ChimeraX commands (.cxc) that place a marker at each C-alpha (Angstrom):
marker #1 position 0.05,-0.64,3.23 radius 0.5
marker #1 position -2.04,1.09,0.52 radius 0.5
marker #1 position -4.87,3.62,1.90 radius 0.5
marker #1 position -7.49,4.89,-0.44 radius 0.5
marker #1 position -9.13,8.33,-0.46 radius 0.5
marker #1 position -11.43,8.61,3.02 radius 0.5
marker #1 position -15.05,9.72,0.23 radius 0.5
marker #1 position -17.00,12.20,1.97 radius 0.5
marker #1 position -19.50,9.82,2.38 radius 0.5
marker #1 position -18.23,7.23,4.42 radius 0.5
marker #1 position -20.09,6.97,6.95 radius 0.5
marker #1 position -23.36,6.68,3.72 radius 0.5
marker #1 position -21.81,3.51,2.27 radius 0.5
marker #1 position -20.25,1.88,5.52 radius 0.5
marker #1 position -24.78,1.83,6.14 radius 0.5
marker #1 position -25.22,0.39,3.14 radius 0.5
marker #1 position -22.18,-1.84,2.63 radius 0.5
marker #1 position -20.94,-3.01,6.07 radius 0.5
marker #1 position -17.75,-3.50,7.31 radius 0.5
marker #1 position -16.52,-3.97,3.24 radius 0.5
marker #1 position -17.69,-1.12,2.14 radius 0.5
marker #1 position -14.41,0.06,0.88 radius 0.5
marker #1 position -13.09,-2.51,-1.20 radius 0.5
marker #1 position -16.11,-0.57,-3.55 radius 0.5
marker #1 position -13.37,2.39,-3.85 radius 0.5
marker #1 position -11.80,3.93,-6.48 radius 0.5
marker #1 position -8.02,2.98,-6.03 radius 0.5
marker #1 position -4.83,2.52,-8.05 radius 0.5
marker #1 position -4.16,-1.53,-7.65 radius 0.5
marker #1 position -2.05,-2.72,-5.53 radius 0.5
marker #1 position 0.11,-3.51,-8.08 radius 0.5
marker #1 position 0.91,0.16,-9.54 radius 0.5
marker #1 position 1.17,0.99,-5.60 radius 0.5
marker #1 position 4.04,-1.56,-5.81 radius 0.5
marker #1 position 5.72,-0.29,-9.06 radius 0.5
marker #1 position 5.99,3.50,-7.51 radius 0.5
marker #1 position 6.53,2.64,-4.56 radius 0.5
marker #1 position 10.20,0.79,-5.98 radius 0.5
marker #1 position 11.16,2.92,-8.13 radius 0.5
marker #1 position 11.38,5.61,-5.21 radius 0.5
marker #1 position 12.55,3.70,-2.91 radius 0.5
marker #1 position 15.27,2.93,-5.73 radius 0.5
marker #1 position 18.84,4.47,-4.59 radius 0.5
marker #1 position 17.44,4.98,-1.57 radius 0.5
marker #1 position 16.76,2.04,0.50 radius 0.5
marker #1 position 18.53,-0.12,-1.89 radius 0.5
marker #1 position 21.10,0.02,-5.00 radius 0.5
marker #1 position 18.61,-2.28,-8.07 radius 0.5
marker #1 position 15.44,-3.71,-7.49 radius 0.5
marker #1 position 16.58,-6.64,-7.79 radius 0.5
marker #1 position 17.57,-6.71,-3.60 radius 0.5
marker #1 position 14.08,-7.31,-2.37 radius 0.5
marker #1 position 14.31,-10.39,-1.31 radius 0.5
marker #1 position 10.87,-10.57,0.16 radius 0.5
marker #1 position 7.39,-8.07,0.23 radius 0.5
marker #1 position 4.22,-8.25,1.04 radius 0.5
marker #1 position 1.67,-5.67,-0.40 radius 0.5
marker #1 position -1.72,-4.52,2.08 radius 0.5
marker #1 position -4.61,-2.21,0.76 radius 0.5
marker #1 position -5.93,-0.80,4.52 radius 0.5
marker #1 position -8.32,1.58,5.30 radius 0.5
marker #1 position -8.80,4.88,4.05 radius 0.5
marker #1 position -7.07,7.84,5.15 radius 0.5
marker #1 position -9.04,10.92,3.94 radius 0.5
marker #1 position -6.55,12.32,1.50 radius 0.5
marker #1 position -4.81,9.18,0.81 radius 0.5
marker #1 position -1.81,6.94,1.53 radius 0.5
marker #1 position 1.30,4.60,0.64 radius 0.5
marker #1 position 2.92,3.38,3.70 radius 0.5
marker #1 position 6.38,1.55,3.08 radius 0.5
marker #1 position 8.20,-0.79,5.96 radius 0.5
marker #1 position 10.98,-1.35,5.48 radius 0.5
marker #1 position 13.80,-4.26,7.29 radius 0.5
marker #1 position 17.49,-4.80,6.34 radius 0.5
marker #1 position 18.31,-7.79,4.90 radius 0.5
marker #1 position 22.11,-9.31,6.16 radius 0.5
marker #1 position 21.72,-12.51,3.29 radius 0.5
marker #1 position 22.16,-15.42,5.89 radius 0.5
marker #1 position 20.63,-17.94,5.18 radius 0.5
marker #1 position 17.35,-18.39,8.27 radius 0.5
marker link #1:1,2 radius 0.2
marker link #1:2,3 radius 0.2
marker link #1:3,4 radius 0.2
marker link #1:4,5 radius 0.2
marker link #1:5,6 radius 0.2
marker link #1:6,7 radius 0.2
marker link #1:7,8 radius 0.2
marker link #1:8,9 radius 0.2
marker link #1:9,10 radius 0.2
marker link #1:10,11 radius 0.2
marker link #1:11,12 radius 0.2
marker link #1:12,13 radius 0.2
marker link #1:13,14 radius 0.2
marker link #1:14,15 radius 0.2
marker link #1:15,16 radius 0.2
marker link #1:16,17 radius 0.2
marker link #1:17,18 radius 0.2
marker link #1:18,19 radius 0.2
marker link #1:19,20 radius 0.2
marker link #1:20,21 radius 0.2
marker link #1:21,22 radius 0.2
marker link #1:22,23 radius 0.2
marker link #1:23,24 radius 0.2
marker link #1:24,25 radius 0.2
marker link #1:25,26 radius 0.2
marker link #1:26,27 radius 0.2
marker link #1:27,28 radius 0.2
marker link #1:28,29 radius 0.2
marker link #1:29,30 radius 0.2
marker link #1:30,31 radius 0.2
marker link #1:31,32 radius 0.2
marker link #1:32,33 radius 0.2
marker link #1:33,34 radius 0.2
marker link #1:34,35 radius 0.2
marker link #1:35,36 radius 0.2
marker link #1:36,37 radius 0.2
marker link #1:37,38 radius 0.2
marker link #1:38,39 radius 0.2
marker link #1:39,40 radius 0.2
marker link #1:40,41 radius 0.2
marker link #1:41,42 radius 0.2
marker link #1:42,43 radius 0.2
marker link #1:43,44 radius 0.2
marker link #1:44,45 radius 0.2
marker link #1:45,46 radius 0.2
marker link #1:46,47 radius 0.2
marker link #1:47,48 radius 0.2
marker link #1:48,49 radius 0.2
marker link #1:49,50 radius 0.2
marker link #1:50,51 radius 0.2
marker link #1:51,52 radius 0.2
marker link #1:52,53 radius 0.2
marker link #1:53,54 radius 0.2
marker link #1:54,55 radius 0.2
marker link #1:55,56 radius 0.2
marker link #1:56,57 radius 0.2
marker link #1:57,58 radius 0.2
marker link #1:58,59 radius 0.2
marker link #1:59,60 radius 0.2
marker link #1:60,61 radius 0.2
marker link #1:61,62 radius 0.2
marker link #1:62,63 radius 0.2
marker link #1:63,64 radius 0.2
marker link #1:64,65 radius 0.2
marker link #1:65,66 radius 0.2
marker link #1:66,67 radius 0.2
marker link #1:67,68 radius 0.2
marker link #1:68,69 radius 0.2
marker link #1:69,70 radius 0.2
marker link #1:70,71 radius 0.2
marker link #1:71,72 radius 0.2
marker link #1:72,73 radius 0.2
marker link #1:73,74 radius 0.2
marker link #1:74,75 radius 0.2
marker link #1:75,76 radius 0.2
marker link #1:76,77 radius 0.2
marker link #1:77,78 radius 0.2
marker link #1:78,79 radius 0.2
marker link #1:79,80 radius 0.2
view
């Protein structure tokens, strides 16, 4: 999950734009965040990114310094 940086004027933006104010924030796009996360996890969580079976990308609420959270579950190779 990608969290953009929380701006200092967040409350003002929330009052003007309502519940979806954070969608207007300048932020790295999900595709670029995914690429950076996959590159960083290669050799740690998996040997090669061709081993990735499923991936879900989301943009979350802003946090003070911005963040990317990654959760992974090993795949046992079985067919379900």
